[in-house]
C-alpha positions as CSV (number, residue, x, y, z in Angstrom):
1,X,-14.6,-9.6,4.5
2,X,-15.6,-7.0,2.1
3,X,-13.7,-6.7,-1.1
4,X,-13.0,-3.3,-2.5
5,X,-10.2,-3.1,-5.0
6,X,-9.4,-0.1,-7.1
7,X,-6.3,0.3,-9.1
8,X,-5.0,3.7,-10.2
9,X,-2.9,4.3,-13.3
10,X,-0.6,7.0,-14.6
11,X,-1.4,10.7,-14.5
12,X,-0.2,13.6,-12.3
13,X,-3.5,14.6,-10.7
14,X,-2.8,15.1,-7.0
15,X,-6.4,14.3,-6.0
16,X,-6.9,10.6,-5.5
17,X,-10.4,9.2,-5.7
18,X,-9.3,6.2,-3.6
19,X,-8.4,8.4,-0.7
20,X,-10.8,11.3,-1.0
21,X,-14.0,10.6,1.1
22,X,-12.6,7.4,2.6
23,X,-12.3,8.1,6.4
24,X,-10.0,5.1,6.8
25,X,-7.3,6.1,4.4
26,X,-4.8,9.0,4.7
27,X,-2.6,8.2,1.7
28,X,-0.2,5.8,0.0
29,X,3.4,5.9,-1.3
30,X,4.6,5.9,-3.9
31,X,1.8,8.1,-5.3
32,X,0.6,7.3,-8.8
33,X,2.3,9.4,-11.4
34,X,5.6,9.5,-9.5
35,X,8.8,7.8,-10.5
36,X,10.8,6.1,-7.7
37,X,13.9,4.0,-7.2
38,X,13.9,0.2,-7.0
39,X,14.5,0.2,-3.2
40,X,11.7,2.7,-2.4
41,X,9.4,1.9,0.5
42,X,5.8,1.0,-0.3
43,X,3.4,2.4,2.3
44,X,-0.2,2.7,3.2
45,X,-1.2,5.4,5.7
46,X,-4.4,4.9,7.6
47,X,-6.5,7.0,10.0
48,X,-6.2,6.5,13.8
49,X,-8.2,3.5,14.8
50,X,-7.3,1.5,11.7
51,X,-4.6,-1.1,10.9
52,X,-3.1,-2.0,7.6
53,X,-0.7,-4.4,5.8
54,X,0.9,-4.5,2.4
55,X,-0.4,-7.8,1.0
56,X,1.0,-8.0,-2.6
57,X,3.7,-6.3,-4.6
58,X,3.8,-7.2,-8.3
59,X,1.8,-10.5,-7.8
60,X,4.1,-11.6,-4.9
61,X,2.5,-12.2,-1.5
62,X,4.3,-10.2,1.2
63,X,4.7,-12.1,4.5
64,X,3.9,-10.2,7.7
65,X,7.4,-10.9,8.9
66,X,8.8,-8.7,6.1
67,X,6.9,-5.6,6.8
68,X,6.2,-3.2,9.6
69,X,3.2,-1.3,11.0
70,X,4.0,1.8,12.9
71,X,1.4,2.4,15.6
72,X,2.5,6.0,16.1
73,X,2.4,6.9,12.4
74,X,-0.5,4.6,11.4
75,X,1.6,3.4,8.5
76,X,2.1,-0.1,7.0
77,X,5.5,-0.2,5.3
78,X,7.3,-2.8,3.1
79,X,10.9,-2.1,2.0
80,X,12.3,-4.2,-0.8
81,X,15.7,-5.6,0.3
82,X,18.1,-8.5,-0.4
83,X,16.8,-11.7,1.1
84,X,13.1,-10.6,1.1
85,X,10.5,-12.0,-1.3
86,X,10.8,-8.7,-3.3
87,X,14.4,-7.7,-3.3
88,X,13.8,-4.6,-5.5
89,X,10.9,-3.1,-7.4
90,X,10.9,-3.9,-11.1
91,X,11.7,-1.3,-13.8
92,X,8.6,0.4,-15.2
93,X,5.1,-0.3,-13.7
94,X,4.7,-1.8,-10.3
95,X,1.4,-2.6,-8.6
96,X,0.6,-3.0,-4.9
97,X,-2.3,-4.3,-3.0
98,X,-2.9,-3.6,0.7
99,X,-5.6,-4.4,3.2
100,X,-6.9,-2.2,6.0
101,X,-9.5,-2.6,8.7
102,X,-11.0,-0.7,11.7
103,X,-9.4,-2.1,14.8
104,X,-12.7,-2.1,16.8
105,X,-14.4,-4.2,14.1
106,X,-11.5,-6.6,13.4
107,X,-9.4,-7.9,10.6
108,X,-12.2,-10.2,9.3
109,X,-13.9,-7.0,7.9
110,X,-10.8,-5.8,6.0
111,X,-11.0,-4.0,2.7
112,X,-8.5,-3.9,-0.1
113,X,-6.9,-1.1,-2.0
114,X,-4.6,-1.3,-5.0
115,X,-2.4,1.2,-6.9
116,X,0.3,1.3,-9.4
117,X,3.4,3.5,-9.9
118,X,6.5,3.7,-12.0
119,X,10.1,2.8,-11.1
120,X,12.9,4.5,-13.0
C-alpha cells in the first residue's frame, strides 16, 4: 500500500495540514498542542466510506482486539487500560500512528498518518 506519514508537533494552531484537503480524514484526538490525561482515548475520525485503525502508540503495536471501530461514528478508538499493551499514556510527548483506507478500494491500499501530543 501507499505510505504517507506525517507527524505533527507542538503548537496551538487549530488548522491541521494533515486533515485540511484530505477527503478521507475528519480529525484525530488528542489534537496536537493539547494536554491530556494518561487514560485518554486515542482516536482517528474518517469520512463515510473509509475505515481506520490505530496501529502504533509510542512504538508499541496495537492489536486489533484492543481497539474499536465505530461504524456509525466512522471513528477508530484505542483506550489505554490495565491489561492492554499500553496501560496508560506516558508523561510528556506521545506519538501515534494510524492507517486508513477507502472501503471500496480495500485495506491493501491503506495510508498512514501520525501525530504527537502531550500528556500531563
